[in-house]
Structure formats: structure tokens, C-alpha cells
N, C-alpha and C positions, 0 to 999 in steps of 0.2 A: 445780922440774921444769918444764921449758919445753914449749910446744906443737910445737915444731919440733927437729929434730936435724941434725947435720952431714950433708952430702951423702954418700951411698954410692957406691962405685964402680959405674958401670953394669953391669959383668960380674956383680956378685955379686947373687944372687936374694935378694929379701926376701919373707918369708912374714908376712902381716898377720893377726892374730887380734883379734878384738873382745872386750874384757873385759866380763863381765857376771857375775851372780850364780847362773847356772845350773849343774846339775851336769855338763852336756855340755861346759862350758869346758875342763875337763881333758882331755877327748878331743881338741878342737881344739888345745890347746897342745902335747900329746904328739905328734900327727900333724905339725904344723908344725915342731917342733924336730927330730924324726926326718928329715923331708924336708930341712930345712935343713942339719942335719949331714951328710947324704948328699952334697949338692952343694955344700958349702962355703958356704952362704949364712947369712943372718940371720933373725931372728924380729923382726917389729915388734908393739907391742901399742897398741890403741887403747881408751881408756876415756872414755867420754862421760859427763859429768855432766848430769843433767836440770837445767834452770833452775828455781831456786825459785819458788813462787808469788809473785806481786807483793804486796808489803806495803805498808800505808798509811804506815809509818814507814820511812824510808830505812835507819836504823841496824839495825832489826831485819832488813831484807832483806839488808844486808851481812853481817850476822852470820850469817844463814842459809847465804848464798853461800860464806862462809869456812869454815864447818862442812862444807858439802857438798864443797868443794875438798879439805879435809883428808881427808875420809873416801875420796873418789877417789883422792888421791894415795897413801894407805895401801894402798888395794887394789890399785893398779898396782904398787906397791913388792912386794907379796906375791907377785903373779903374776909379776912380773918376777924374783924370787927362784927361782921354780920354773922359769921358762925358762932361767935361768943355769945351775941345777943339771942340767938335761937336755942343754943345748947346749954348756955349757962357755964361753959368753960371755954378755955382758949383751944384753938386747933394746933396740931402739930404742923409746923410749917417745913416746906422743902422747896428750896430755889436752886434751880439747875440752869445751866446754859447749853444750848444745842438743839437738836431736832425734838420736837415735842413727843412724837411716838417714841423714838429711840430713848429718849431720857425717861419716859414713863415706864417702858419696859425694864430698862435698867434699874429704876428704883424698886420696882416690884419684885425683881429678882433678888435685890440686896436687902430689903426690909421685909422679914417674915411676920412683923405684926400687922401688915394690912391684910385684912380678910376680905374686903369688898371694895371693888372699883365702882364708883357711881358716876356715869355719864348721862347727859340729857342729849337725845337726838334732836336735831335741827327740826324746827316746825315749819319751815318754809317749803317751797317746791323744790329747792336745790338738793334735797335728799338729807340723810341723817348727820351729814358732817364727815369730814375726812377721817378724824380719830375714831368715830363710832364705826364707820364703814371698815376702816382697817382692822381694828380689834376684833369686830364681830365676824368679820370673814377670814382674815389670814392667820390671826394670832390667838384665838379663842383657845384653841388646843393646848397653847404653850403658857397660858396664864396659870399661876399657882394660887390665885384667889378668885373668888366669885365675881362676875361682871353684872352689874345691874344698869340696864338702859332704860331711863325713864323718858316718856314722851315730853318733849320740850314745850309743847303748847298747854300744858296743864296749870290751872290756876292754883293758888295756894289752898283753896278749900278741896280742890281733886286730890292734891298732893296729900293733904291732911287725911282724906279719906282712905287712901291706899297705904298709908305708911303707919 
């Protein structure tokens, strides 16, 4: 699995979803797939692996990094299968290492094919989530693509009705 993908045609809209382990991920995926299907676009997925804590022995650090990468690839593959089932075509996959917000902003700056970033806001009392909060408040003006924030508590029927 590579960090980059083949260049997409400029006219094709690409909807990017950030993969995480929140229940709201399904909402973002379903919304992005429905919108992409409607406009003949694609869905891209970004999974960011957190860097493992520094280890005093390099071999242990390498082993932890490899294990983290395998887990991230498996999660990306699982979510990619969901996207393929909903959209009828496989997603564009991006796997990065580092901080989630920083890697997302870096990908958006590097990949001009991404036209819409789709995030689902947290449905609980904790708020919309750190990524949504950060992007919606501090970084919105610096994005070069549209940002769509979908309420995380929507049912499949509600998502279908608005997409």
C-alpha cells in the first residue's frame, strides 16, 4: 500500500474521508459515497498512523512501527471495502504517519484532485471532535477545498435524504 496514488482526472470530484475508530466514520463514508456516486466522483481515504513512542532499542521501535503499520493497513482495507460496496468502485488510499491534523493538511496541500473534505461531527456531549473543531475554527480559511461537516448522529435514511 503506498502513500500516493495515480493522478486522477481534474474534472473528477474526489471526496476525502479521514479514517478513525469513531462511530461517526460510517456517517462520513456513507455521505461521501452517496455524493461521489451522484456526481460521478471518487472517494479517497486517509488513515494516519500515530508515530510509536521512541524506544531505547531500535529493533523494538522498528517492530512497533511495523505492527502499527499492519494495523493501519488492515483498517484502511476494511474501510475501503465498505466504500467499494457503497460506491461500486475502490477508493483512493492514503496512509501516512504522524499527527492526524498535520498529515491531513499536508495531503490537502499536495493533492489538487481532492475537492471536498467530508468529516462527521461527534454525536456525543464531548463536542464535534478535535479534528472537526480544529479545521472548522482555525484552518478553514487555509483549506483549498470545500469542507463538509455531517452530523454524526444521522441514520442511513437521513444521510440518503440529504445526499
